[in-house]
C-alpha positions in Angstrom: -0.2 103.3 82.8 3.6 103.6 82.6 5.5 100.3 82.9 8.4 100.3 85.3 11.7 98.5 84.4 14.8 97.9 86.5 18.1 97.6 84.5 21.0 96.1 86.4 24.2 96.5 84.4 27.8 97.4 84.9 28.2 98.3 81.2 27.2 102.0 80.9 27.1 101.9 77.1 24.9 98.9 76.9 22.6 100.3 79.6 22.3 103.6 77.7 21.3 101.8 74.6 18.7 99.6 76.3 17.3 102.5 78.2 16.8 104.4 75.0 15.0 101.4 73.4 12.8 100.7 76.5 11.7 104.3 76.7 10.6 104.1 73.1 8.3 101.3 74.2 6.9 103.4 77.1 8.9 102.1 80.0 10.2 104.2 82.8 13.7 102.8 83.5 15.6 102.8 86.8 19.2 101.9 86.4 21.6 100.3 88.9 25.1 99.1 88.3 25.4 97.1 91.5 23.5 93.9 92.4 23.1 94.8 96.1 21.6 98.2 95.3 19.2 96.6 92.8 18.1 94.0 95.4 17.2 96.9 97.7 15.2 98.6 95.0 13.4 95.3 94.2 12.3 94.9 97.8 11.0 98.5 98.0 9.5 99.1 94.6 7.4 97.3 92.0 8.9 96.6 88.5 7.2 95.1 85.5 10.5 94.2 83.9 13.9 93.2 85.2 17.0 93.2 83.0 20.2 91.8 84.4 23.4 92.2 82.5 26.6 91.0 84.3 29.7 89.3 82.9 29.8 87.1 86.0 27.1 84.4 85.7 27.1 83.8 89.4 26.2 87.5 90.1 23.5 87.4 87.4 22.1 84.1 88.8 22.0 85.4 92.4 20.3 88.6 91.2 17.6 86.7 89.4 17.1 84.3 92.3 16.7 87.2 94.7 14.0 88.7 92.4 12.2 85.4 92.3 12.1 85.2 96.1 10.5 88.7 96.2 
């Protein structure tokens, strides 16, 4: 079974590094750089792991709250 991860980050370099590490652990990673796009993906697909990396704590908090509701 392949675990599914959703990475939401505006920082491409950080995202690339984390994707590399996660694939080493057997995760299939979907990347999004926008919170609204990630929320749509969360409502349509199942993910075993959600990583949220935003400089703005309000955006990060809203993204996590949205994930909890789903």
